[in-house]
N, C-alpha and C positions, 0 to 999 in steps of 0.2 A: 326558094321558100324555106324558112327556118323550120327545123324539126321541133315538135312539141317536147316539153320537159318530161323526161321519164320519171315516174314516181310509183313506188310499190306500196300500195295501200291494202294489201291482202290481209295483214295482221291486225288491222284496225276493226273496230266495232261500228264503223260508220255505215249508214245506208248508201245505196247506189246514188241517190240524189245528192247526199252530202259529199260523197267521193268526187262526183263530177264538179261540184262547186269548188272543191279544193284543187282539182286539176286545172280548172279555169283560172283560179287565183295564181297558181304557179306559172301558167303560160302567159298571164298578164305581166309578169315580171321576169321574162326570159333573160334579160341582161344581168340578172343577179346570179344565174346558175350557169355553170360551165363544168364539163368533164375534164378540162385541162386548166389547172391553176396557172396564174400568171400575174402580171402587174395590174392593179386596179386603175381604171381610167374614169371612175365616177367621182371620187373624192380625193382631194389632196390636202395635206396638213403640213404645218410648220412646227419646228422644235424651237422654242423660245429659250435662248441662252443668255438673254440680257446683254450686258456690255462685256461679257467674257469673250476672250479670243478663241480661235479654233483649237480643238483638242487633237493632238497628234501623238500617237503611240507607236512605238516600234513593233514590227511583227515578231511573234514568238518564234523561237528556233525549234524546228522539227527535224526528225531523221528523214532519210530518203523515202521510206515507206509512207509515212504520214504526209509528207509533202506531196507525194503522188496522189494520195487520197484527197487532199485539199484541191489539187488541180482537177481531179475527176469531178468533184461536186461543183466547182465553179463552171467547168465546161458544160455540165449537165443543166445547171440553172440558166446558163446563157442560151442553150438550145431551146429550153422550155419557155423562155421569155419571163422567167421569174426575176431576173436581174438584168442590168444593162451597164455598159461602161460609161463612167462619168469622170470629170475632173473636179476634185473638191479639196479644199484646204484641210478637211477633217480626215483622220485616218485612225481606225481601230483594228486591233489584231483579231485573227481568226482563232477560234477554240474548237477542238474536236472533243466531243463527249461520247463516251462508249455507251452504246445502246444495250438494253437488257435482252440480248438474243444470244444464240449459240453459234454465230458466225465466227470464223477465225479472225484473229487481230489484224491480218493484212487485207481483209475485205473492206471495200469502201462503204458497203451498206451496214457495217458493224459500228459506224460512227455517225453522230449527228453533227452537222455543220452549224456552228453558232459564232456569234460575234461578241467580243468582250466590250460592252458599252458602259462599263462602270464609271469611267472618267467623264464621259458625255452625260450620263445620268446625274453625276454630282453637280453639274453646273446648269442643268435644265430647270426651268421655272414651270412648275405644273399648275394648271388651272384648278381652282378650288370650287367645288359645287356642293351644296348641301344635300346629303344623301337622305332619302326618305326612310322612315322607320318601317320595318317589314310588318310589324303588327298593325300599323296604320293602313298600309296597303291592303292587307287582308280584310281589315274591318270595313273599308270603304268600297270593296268590290261588290258590284250588284249581284243579286241572287242568280245563280247559274246551276245547271244540272250536271256540269262537268267537273268543276273544281270542288274539293272538300278538304277539310283539315282534320287530321287524326289526333286523338288524344293518346294517353299512355295507359292502356289496359283498364280503363274504367268501363262501367257496365254499358253505357251507350258509346259506341266506337267513333261516331262522327260528330264533330262540333258544328253546330249550325251557325251560319253567318248572322250577325245582329240585324234586327229590324228596328230602326230608330223611331218608328211610329208606335211601338208597343212598349209596355212597362218592363223594366228589368227587375229580376229578383236576385238578391245577393244572399247566399247561404254562407255563414261563417261558423268556425268552431276553433277551440284552443285546447291543448293538452299540456302536460308537463314538459314536453320537449319541442313542440312546434305549433304552428297555426296554419289553418287552411281555409280556402274560400272557393266558392263556385258561383259563377254568374250565369243565369239561365233565363230563357224566355219560353213560355208555353210548355213548361216541364221538359225542356231540352237544353243541354249545356251549351253555353257560348264560349266560356273560358274557364280554365282552372288555374289555381295558384296556391303555393304553399312554401313555407320556409321553416327552418329550425330556430329555436329561441337561443339567444346568447346567454352567457352566465348570469348577467344581471337580470334579464327578463324572466329567467326561471325562478327567481325569488319573488316575483310578483304574486299577489293574491289571485284567487280564481277569477274574481270579477275584473281585475286589472288585465289579466291575460285575455279574457274574453273581449274586453273593450279594445285591447291592442289589436286583436284579430280584425275587428270591425274597422278601426282606423286605417290599418295597413291595407285591407281589401278595398276600401273606398278610394284611397290614394292610388292603388294599383289599377283600378278599373274606371277611374273618373273620366277618362277620355270617351267611354261608352255612353254615359248618361249625363255628365256635366251637371247642369242645374235642373234637369228633369227629375221627376219623382222616381225614387228607387225604393223598393221594399227590402228591408234588411231582416232576414230570418235567422234567429239564434235560439239556442236551447238554454240560454241563461236569462231568466225572466227579469233579473235585477237591472239589466241594461235598459229596459223600457222606461224605468223611472230615473234614468241618469240625469236628465235635464232638470228635474225638480227635486233631486235628492238632497239630503242634508248630511252634514259632517263628512263631506268628501275630502279626500286627500288632494294635495296640490296637483299631483299628476292627473287625477281624475277630473279636476276642474279644468285643466288645460285641454284635456281630451274632449270634455263636454263643449268647450268653446269651439274646438275644431269640428265637432260633429254638427254644430249649428250652421256651418258653411254649406252643408248638403241638404237636399230636400228628401228627408227620410221618412218612411212609414215603417214602424216597428211591428214585428210579429214574432210571437214565441211559439216554438214547436219543440216537443220532446226530442231527446237525442236519437231515438230510434227512427224518427222521421227526417233526420238530418245526416243520413248515412255517409254521403260522399264527402262532405266537408269534414266529418268526423274522421274518416279514413285518412284524408290528406294531412290532417294535423297530427297524426300519430305515426311513429316509426313503424314501417311495415315488417321489419326484420323478424320481430318476435312472432308474427303470425304466419311466417313461411317456414317450410321445412328445409332441411339442409340441402337437398337436391336442387331446390329452386334458387337458393342463395348462391350456391356454387356455380350454377349455370349462368346466372346474371352477372357475377363478378369475374369469373374465370373462363368463360366460354372461349375466348380468343387466345388464351394462354397455352403454354406447352404442357397441357395435361391430357392424357389419353382418355381418362374416364374419371367419374366421381369415385369409383371403387379404388382406383390407383391412389387418389389423394388420401382417402381414408387409410389405406394400407401403409402409405409412407408416413402419415401422421402417427400411427400407432407404433411404428418401428423407428421413429426418429430418435437419434442418440441424444439430442438435447432436451426435448420436451415430451418424448414418448412416454415417460413415466407419469407425466401429468395427464396425458390422454388415458392411460390405463387406470389411473386412480379415479378419474371422473367416471370412467366406464364401470369400474367396480372398486369401491373404496376398501373392500376387504381383500383385495389382491395382495398376496404375500410377497410378490416380486418387487414391490415398490416401497419406499420409505414413507409411511403415512404421515409422520410428523413433518417432514419437509414438504410433501405434496399438499398438505392441508393449507399452508400459507400461500403457496404459489397458485393453487387452483382458484383462488379468489379472483384472479384476473382473467380466467378462461371459462368458457362454457362449451358443453358438448350438446350439439343440436343435430338430431337425426344422424348420429354417427360421425359428424364432422366437428373438428375443434376450432373454436373461434376465440379471438382475443377480445375480451369484454371490457378492458380498461377505458376505451373510448366511450363506452355507453354511459359512463358517469358524467362526462362533459358534453358529448355530442349526441348521445342517445343512439349510437350506432355500434355495430360489431364489425370486426375484420377477420376474414378467414385466415387461419394460421398456415403458413407455407413451411413444410419441413426442409431441413438443410439440404437434402438431396435434390430439391427442385428450385432452390434459391437462384442459382445462376441462370437457369432457363427462364425464370420469371423476370429477372433483371434484363435479360436479352430482349424479351418481348416488349418491355416498357421502354427500352432505349434503342435497340438496333433495328427494329423493323422500320420500313419506309414511313408508315403512318405514325410511328413514335417520334421520328424527327431528330434523333440524336440530340436530345436536349441536354442542358448542363446538369451539374450535380444537384442543385437545389430543386429545379423543376422536376427532374426525374424522381427525386425522393418524395416530393409532395404528391406527384401523380400516383406513385406506388403505395404510399402511405394511406391514401384515401380508398384503396381497394383491398389490401391484404396486410399481413404482419408477419415478421420473423425477427428474432433477436438481432440486435446490432444492425438494423436495417440501414440506418444512415451511414455507418462505417463502411459496410460492404458496397453500397451504391457509390459513395465517394471514391473508394478504391477502384471500382470497376470503371467509372467514367474517367478517372485520372489516367488509367492505362489503356483507354480505348484508342486504337491506332487512328481511326478516322477522325475522331474529335481533335487529336493532337495536330493532325495535318490541316484540317479545314476550318475548325471553329475559330471565330474571331475572338481575340483576347482584348478586352477593353481596359487593361491595365496601362498606365502611362509608361512610355518607353524610358529606359534608363537615361539619366542625364549624362551629358558629355563631360569628360574629364578636363578640368581647367588647370593648367600648370601654375604653380605658385612661383612668381619671379621675385628674386631677392635683388634689391638695389645696391646693397653694399655688404661686405663680409660680416658674419656673425649677426645676421638679421634675425629677429625674434618674431614668432607668430604663435597663435593659439590653434591647437588641433581641435577636431570635433568634440573630443572629451575634455576640452578646456585645459589640457596639459600643454606646457610650453615646449616649443621646438626651436633649435638653433641651427643656423646654416652659415 
């Protein structure tokens, strides 16, 4: 008689009846559970290589210690039934990968046994399947009391799943730096969306920016309501008369035609009643104090505390005088004439120094990293496992979007260029150097042209 599947459900919040149903489900599929892993006998698959011949690669050369480790893993997998002996025209080499543990280098358990299948993967034909969109999956999930979707720090923490039998309300708003929208039903949010305006869009008139917010939000959420009636709620009353307005610009005429594709019911509400969309359309940095900004941007970086960052900024040899000038313009230890011009690109918020030049184009601030912490910051953005040892440009873009220090591009490029791991393992996509082709002369004193168009005799 087969033993039942052991399952620990003590940490769940299920009732006893639910736990029993779950145990019965597990026991109904005993063949899928095993304490001893091995070869599966339920499903077999094929690797399609088309008309390509078998791939044969020579085994890698290892020293006596690692060869013994390879033999240990092979014998162990044979005993456990994970592998079996076969005769095949294909052959791929074994690779030993060091595990992240404290075992000595001669221990078999210090290595992970792997196979280098890169040549086989190169000729494999993979089946193509259309992948579903995650948003569509969540939208079409029936109502359930177990699954929920969380938003990002808005007043109501849980987004409700849409009910397609009820009307949707779309709140939109625009500011000088961005646009935002909230789709809700029965006074509860279904989805949030926002984005910043580009350089051209920031030159739009107020009415054009508000209309852009509506157009963008309708296209963003049209999969929810389609041709159904949707109520658009805005704090800009002029949009209600857009369809019958006079003296419209060509841009507004195009947008009016675009709006005619949707079944819209307009409603005007003052800005104080459109709080969420109003917040989404504006840059939140100016409404936060320095401690909140530093925690959001630098929590995972090599900073011990917010006080350490402030202390290092004030004592920084490069821009410490800017910090002290913004802190006290009458400070006699700094050159007020020099600092007055430089200080236009920086802001002091709750004791922390921020680079404000991006706020002119992106509406965003970047925390200033003093010289003493630059190397630690670059390591966090490049060397950590989650950082992925990216290349020069990607590392620069990722760091630039979070913080700032002088000559950031130069220091990142130098750091990545001298990274030992990157030089060893990163793939270089440059074309290989061409082969040297000898120039053969057919008779004495043969003349030809060199690459710089000068004549050569032989």
